[in-house]
C-alpha positions in Angstrom: 6.5 20.8 -0.8 6.8 18.1 1.9 5.4 16.3 4.9 6.4 13.2 6.6 3.6 11.6 8.6 2.9 8.6 7.1 -0.2 6.0 6.9 2.7 3.3 6.5 4.8 3.6 9.6 8.0 1.4 10.0 8.7 1.2 13.2 11.9 -1.0 14.5 9.3 -2.3 17.7 11.4 -5.1 19.0 13.6 -3.0 20.9 10.9 -0.5 21.8 9.0 -3.5 23.7 12.2 -4.3 25.5 12.6 -0.9 26.6 9.1 -0.6 27.8 9.3 -3.6 29.5 11.4 -4.2 32.4 10.2 -5.7 35.4 9.4 -9.3 36.0 5.9 -11.1 35.9 3.7 -11.6 38.8 3.1 -14.8 39.7 -0.5 -14.8 38.4 0.4 -13.9 35.2 1.6 -16.3 32.2 2.6 -13.5 29.8 2.9 -10.0 30.6 4.0 -7.0 29.2 6.3 -6.2 32.3 8.5 -9.4 31.5 12.1 -9.0 31.2 14.0 -9.6 28.1 15.4 -12.7 29.5 12.1 -13.9 30.6 10.6 -12.9 27.1 13.3 -15.1 25.2 12.6 -18.1 26.9 8.8 -18.2 25.8 7.9 -20.4 22.9 7.9 -18.3 19.6 4.2 -18.3 19.3 3.7 -16.9 22.9 6.1 -14.2 21.8 4.3 -13.0 18.7 0.9 -13.3 20.9 2.5 -10.9 23.4 4.6 -8.6 20.9 1.1 -7.9 18.9 -1.2 -7.7 21.9 1.4 -4.7 23.4 1.2 -2.7 20.4 -2.6 -3.2 20.0 -2.9 -2.0 23.5 -0.6 1.3 22.7 -1.9 1.9 19.3 -5.3 0.6 18.3 -7.9 3.4 18.0 -10.5 1.0 19.7 -8.1 -0.7 22.3 -9.8 0.5 25.3 -13.2 -1.4 24.8 -11.9 -4.0 22.2 -8.5 -5.1 23.3 -8.3 -7.6 26.4 -5.2 -8.7 28.5 -3.0 -10.7 26.5 -3.7 -14.0 28.6 -7.3 -14.1 27.6 -5.7 -15.1 24.1 -3.5 -17.7 25.3 -4.6 -21.3 24.2 -8.0 -19.7 22.5 -7.3 -19.9 19.0 -8.1 -23.7 18.7 -11.0 -23.3 20.8 -12.1 -21.0 17.9 -11.4 -22.6 14.8 -8.0 -21.2 14.3 -6.2 -24.7 13.9 -2.0 -25.3 13.8 -2.9 -26.9 10.6 -4.3 -23.6 9.2 -2.5 -21.0 11.2 1.0 -20.4 12.0 0.1 -18.5 15.3 -3.6 -19.4 15.8 -3.8 -17.2 19.2 -2.5 -13.9 17.2 -5.1 -14.7 14.5 -7.9 -15.4 16.7 -7.2 -12.2 18.6 -7.5 -9.9 15.5 -10.3 -11.6 14.3 -12.3 -10.3 17.4 -11.6 -6.5 16.4 -14.5 -4.8 14.8 -12.1 -2.7 12.5 -11.7 -4.8 9.4 -8.2 -2.5 8.5 -6.9 -3.9 11.4 -4.9 -7.2 10.9 -2.2 -9.5 11.2 -0.3 -11.1 8.6 1.9 -14.2 9.2 5.4 -14.3 8.3 4.6 -16.3 5.2 2.8 -13.4 3.7 4.1 -10.5 5.4 6.6 -9.6 2.8 4.4 -9.8 0.0 1.9 -7.7 1.9 4.8 -5.0 2.6 5.8 -4.7 -1.2 1.9 -4.3 -2.2 1.8 -1.2 0.4 5.2 0.4 -0.7 5.6 -0.4 -4.4 3.3 -0.1 -7.5 2.4 -2.9 -9.7 6.0 -4.6 -11.1 5.4 -6.1 -14.8 7.6 -7.3 -17.3 6.7 -5.7 -21.0 7.0 -2.8 -22.9 5.6 -0.2 -20.3 2.9 1.5 -22.4 -1.2 1.7 -22.9 -3.0 2.7 -25.7 -5.8 4.2 -27.2 -7.8 2.2 -29.7 -9.0 3.9 -32.9 -11.8 1.8 -34.5 -11.9 2.1 -38.3 -15.0 1.0 -40.1 -14.1 0.0 -43.8 -16.7 -0.9 -46.3 -16.9 -2.4 -49.7 -18.9 -1.4 -52.8 -21.3 -4.3 -52.3 -22.2 -2.9 -48.6 -19.8 -5.4 -46.5 -18.0 -3.5 -43.6 -15.5 -4.6 -41.6 -13.7 -3.0 -38.5 -10.1 -2.6 -37.7 -8.2 -1.2 -34.8 -5.2 1.4 -34.8 -3.1 1.2 -31.6 -1.9 4.9 -30.7 0.3 5.1 -27.9 -1.8 6.7 -25.1 0.9 6.6 -22.3 4.6 5.6 -22.3 5.6 4.8 -18.6 9.0 6.9 -17.5 11.8 5.0 -17.3 9.8 1.8 -19.0 11.2 -0.3 -22.0 9.0 1.9 -24.6 10.4 5.1 -23.4 13.9 4.1 -23.0 13.8 2.9 -26.5 12.5 6.4 -27.5 8.8 5.6 -28.1 6.6 9.0 -27.9 2.7 9.6 -26.5 0.9 9.8 -29.5 3.0 7.2 -31.9 1.0 4.8 -33.7 1.9 1.1 -33.4 2.2 -0.6 -36.6 4.1 -4.0 -35.9 5.6 -5.9 -32.9 8.0 -8.5 -34.1 6.5 -8.3 -37.8 2.8 -9.0 -36.5 0.3 -6.3 -36.8 -2.0 -6.2 -33.8 -5.5 -6.3 -34.1 -6.6 -4.4 -31.0 -5.0 -4.1 -27.4 -5.9 -7.7 -26.3 -4.2 -9.1 -29.1 -1.2 -6.9 -28.7 -1.0 -7.9 -25.2 -1.1 -11.8 -26.1 1.7 -11.1 -28.7 3.5 -9.0 -25.8 3.1 -12.0 -23.4 5.4 -14.4 -25.6 8.6 -12.5 -24.7 10.8 -12.6 -21.7 12.4 -9.9 -19.8 15.9 -9.4 -21.4 14.6 -10.2 -25.1 15.1 -7.6 -27.7 11.9 -7.2 -29.9 11.4 -5.1 -33.2 8.8 -3.0 -33.7 7.6 -0.6 -36.5 5.9 2.8 -35.3 4.5 5.5 -37.1 5.0 9.1 -36.1 3.5 11.8 -38.2 4.4 10.5 -41.8 7.4 9.0 -41.0 8.0 5.0 -40.1 10.4 4.3 -37.6 11.9 0.6 -36.7 12.8 0.9 -32.8 14.0 -2.4 -31.0 12.6 -2.5 -27.4 14.3 -4.7 -24.7 11.3 -6.1 -22.5 12.2 -6.1 -18.8 10.3 -5.2 -15.5 9.2 -1.9 -14.8 6.9 -0.2 -12.0 3.5 0.9 -13.2 2.8 4.6 -13.1 0.1 5.7 -10.6 -0.5 9.3 -12.2 -1.7 9.8 -15.7 -2.3 13.0 -18.0 -4.7 13.3 -20.8 -6.3 15.8 -22.6 -10.7 15.6 -22.8 -11.8 18.5 -25.0 -8.7 20.8 -24.3 -9.0 20.1 -20.5 -6.4 18.5 -18.6 -7.2 15.4 -16.7 -4.8 13.9 -14.1 -5.8 10.7 -13.1 -4.4 8.9 -9.8 -4.7 5.4 -9.4 -3.0 4.9 -5.9 -0.9 6.5 -3.6 2.5 5.0 -3.3 6.2 5.5 -2.2 8.0 3.8 -5.2 6.4 3.9 -8.6 8.2 4.5 -12.1 9.7 7.5 -10.0 11.8 6.7 -6.7 9.8 10.0 -5.4 6.5 7.8 -5.8 3.0 9.2 -6.9 3.8 12.4 -5.5 6.9 13.1 -7.8 4.6 11.8 -10.5 2.0 14.5 -9.6 4.3 17.1 -9.7 5.4 16.4 -13.2 1.8 16.2 -14.1 1.4 19.7 -12.6 4.4 20.9 -14.7 3.0 19.1 -17.8 -0.1 20.9 -17.7 1.2 24.2 -16.4 -0.7 27.0 -17.8 -3.9 25.2 -17.5 -7.0 27.4 -15.9 -9.0 24.4 -14.9 -7.9 21.2 -14.3 -9.8 17.7 -13.6 -8.8 15.6 -10.8 -9.8 12.0 -11.6 -9.4 9.7 -8.3 -12.3 7.4 -9.2 -11.3 3.9 -8.0 -8.6 5.1 -6.2 -8.1 2.7 -2.7 -5.6 5.1 -0.9 -1.8 4.6 0.1 0.5 6.6 2.1 -0.5 9.7 3.5 2.5 11.6 2.9 2.1 11.8 -0.6 -1.9 12.8 -0.8 -1.0 15.3 1.9 1.6 16.9 -0.1 -0.4 16.7 -3.3 -3.4 18.5 -1.9 -0.7 21.0 -0.7 0.2 21.6 -4.2 -3.2 22.5 -5.1 -3.5 25.1 -2.4 -2.4 28.3 -1.4 -0.3 29.3 1.3 -1.7 28.8 5.0 -4.4 26.5 4.2 -5.2 23.8 6.5 -5.4 20.6 4.8 -6.1 17.9 7.3 -5.8 17.0 11.2 -4.6 13.5 11.9 -4.8 12.3 15.7 -2.5 9.5 15.8 -2.3 6.8 18.9 1.8 6.3 19.3 4.5 5.6 21.1 7.0 8.4 22.2 10.4 7.0 20.9 12.2 8.8 23.6 10.0 7.8 26.8 8.5 4.4 25.2 5.3 5.6 26.3 1.9 5.5 24.5 0.5 9.0 23.7 -1.7 10.6 21.5 -0.4 13.0 19.0 -2.5 15.9 17.3 -0.9 16.9 14.0 -2.4 19.7 11.8 -1.3 20.0 8.1 -1.0 23.3 7.2 0.6 24.8 3.6 4.0 26.4 4.1 3.8 28.1 0.6 1.7 28.5 -2.4 1.4 25.3 -4.5 2.7 24.8 -8.0 -1.0 24.5 -8.8 -2.9 26.7 -6.5 -4.0 29.1 -9.2 -6.1 26.7 -10.9 -9.8 26.0 -10.9 -10.2 22.1 -10.4 -13.1 19.6 -10.5 -12.7 16.5 -8.4 -13.9 12.8 -10.0 -14.7 10.3 -7.1 -16.8 7.3 -6.5 -17.8 4.3 -4.3 -14.4 3.0 -4.4 -12.6 6.5 -3.6 -11.1 5.8 -0.5 -8.8 6.5 2.4 -5.9 8.8 0.7 -8.0 9.6 -1.8 -10.8 10.9 0.4 -7.9 12.8 2.8 -6.7 14.6 -0.6 -10.4 15.5 -1.8 -11.6 16.5 1.4 -8.3 18.8 1.9 -8.9 20.4 -1.4 -12.7 21.1 -1.7 -12.7 22.3 2.1 -10.4 25.1 1.2 -11.4 25.9 -2.4 -14.8 24.9 -2.5 -14.1 22.7 -5.8 -17.1 20.6 -7.0 -17.1 17.0 -6.8 -18.5 15.0 -9.7 -19.4 11.3 -9.2 -20.6 9.3 -6.3 -20.5 9.3 -2.4 -17.0 8.0 -1.8 -16.1 4.9 0.7 -15.8 6.7 4.1 -12.4 6.1 5.1 -11.4 8.6 7.5 -8.7 6.4 9.5 -5.1 5.7 8.8 -2.8 2.2 9.7 0.8 1.7 11.0 2.5 -1.2 10.0 4.9 -3.0 12.1 7.1 -6.0 11.5 6.7 -8.4 14.3 8.8 -10.7 16.2 8.6 -13.6 14.2 8.9 -11.7 10.8 4.8 -11.1 10.4 3.0 -7.7 9.9 0.5 -6.3 11.8 -1.4 -3.3 10.6 -3.2 -1.5 13.2 -6.0 1.6 12.6 -4.2 4.5 14.6 -5.1 7.5 13.4 -8.3 9.2 12.8 -8.6 12.1 10.4 -10.5 15.4 10.3 -10.9 18.1 7.9 -10.2 21.9 8.1 -13.4 22.3 10.2 -12.9 19.1 12.6 -15.6 17.4 10.7 -15.2 13.9 9.8 -16.4 11.5 6.6 -15.6 8.4 8.5 -18.3 5.6 7.8 -20.5 8.3 5.6 -18.3 9.4 2.5 -17.9 12.5 1.0 -21.2 13.3 -1.1 -20.5 14.7 -4.5 -22.1 17.8 -5.9 -23.1 16.5 -9.2 -24.0 12.6 -8.8 -23.5 10.7 -11.6 -23.0 6.8 -11.6 -22.0 6.5 -15.2 -18.4 7.0 -16.0 -18.5 8.4 -19.6 -21.0 10.8 -18.3 -19.5 11.9 -15.1 -16.3 12.8 -17.0 -18.6 15.0 -19.8 -20.1 16.8 -16.9 -16.6 17.7 -15.3 -15.3 18.8 -18.6 -18.3 21.0 -18.8 -17.7 22.4 -15.4 -14.2 22.9 -15.9 -14.6 24.7 -18.9 -17.4 27.2 -17.4 -14.8 27.3 -14.3 -17.9 28.7 -11.9 -19.5 25.9 -10.0 -18.8 25.6 -6.4 -19.0 23.2 -3.6 -22.3 23.0 -1.8 -22.7 19.2 -0.7 -20.9 18.0 2.8 -20.6 14.3 4.0 -22.9 11.7 4.0 -25.8 10.9 6.6 -26.4 7.0 6.0 -23.6 4.6 7.5 -21.8 2.8 4.7 -21.5 -0.1 6.8 -17.8 -0.7 6.2 -16.8 -0.8 10.0 -19.3 -3.1 11.8 -18.0 -6.5 13.3 -20.6 -8.1 10.4 -18.6 -6.5 7.5 -15.1 -7.1 9.0 -13.3 -8.9 6.1 -11.1 -11.3 7.7 -7.8 -12.3 6.1 -8.4 -15.9 7.6 -9.1 -17.8 4.2 -6.1 -16.3 2.6 -3.8 -17.0 5.6 -5.1 -20.8 5.8 -4.9 -21.5 2.3 -1.3 -20.0 1.8 -0.1 -21.8 5.3 -1.5 -25.1 3.4 0.6 -24.5 0.5 3.9 -23.7 2.4 3.2 -26.5 5.0 3.0 -29.1 1.8 
């Protein structure tokens, strides 16, 4: 099942700006969105960047009508408001973004843009073996009553296509030694692992059943997975940490989720753990929700402020996502785990599923982000992230600012899992709650998270 509407929209916007701006500026204007290409090319780089970013804010930002001023209102205003050239590459642009109430609409200067874009598109890249462990603590006591604790490390997850996976390590194997040393616990193992660089081949001893195997693992860079499968008291738990385009699979989080559903095929009940999931690319969370639903269910409606690629005119697009076929996990009973840090795509997936299946939610009221962003590369090689989308559920309701309220509230992580397992075993509880009624305060001007300090710190380092 495949959809293509993205939170992260990569647009080649420079040409579009010129196509939309074909007449000369008036005498009263210093900068104008109707400036011809030749006049634009003669502008200083800082003015080009200001004009470019203002144009797309005017066209795509959901609050543009009330918050975005004519581009000339920002010209030479950066320094007057504390955005100096010593701290910012483009003071007027940074100042313009600082005036917006939405804390998810931001400008990233060229020296940080590539780093931000990689964080949006890829899961974390790390050098090592690509695995994590379950630590089993054993207490050994002598005849005189002295007791000591020792830890055994069992491979809990072996990351697909990671170094350990390529070397043949399996989930459930027990780690005995790394380069001849037996790690006392996972923290000790991470210190031992950190000694080796990518490209080094290291001997490991592992136990599989009654056999001890000697395996050589070549350390290398690997992308972290974003979907994990565990069994808790015979119930499959599928944990999703974020929604990313490229992870251990080129198909990203959605591809990992398909593998997880296939791995747990035949399960009557499944827990989907979205706690701490900050969101990501909407293509993935929409596709994943679709795999949990039958044909003809409405997942979500997205209202997007965008620009027509043919007419080059701003317009508002309304797209409703409806499942075209039964999802491969449509027959299961689901329990959703969420908390106050479950946001954006995690909330979209939750709302898309529970508004159709009435699946119960366990945990805490979610973050409350029913908006989405488009990311565009700028004229100067920077990056602008613009809140351009609003999300509405099956019934055209929204959890924006208020969050999704759990049916069973539990702030303790272990107790929340216990409750989810209990509900999954019973398989009868249905959703009775809705969305919150108290503004969580994430979207007020006073709460705006400025990247001012980040920009300033990095720019100072670059200038040195």
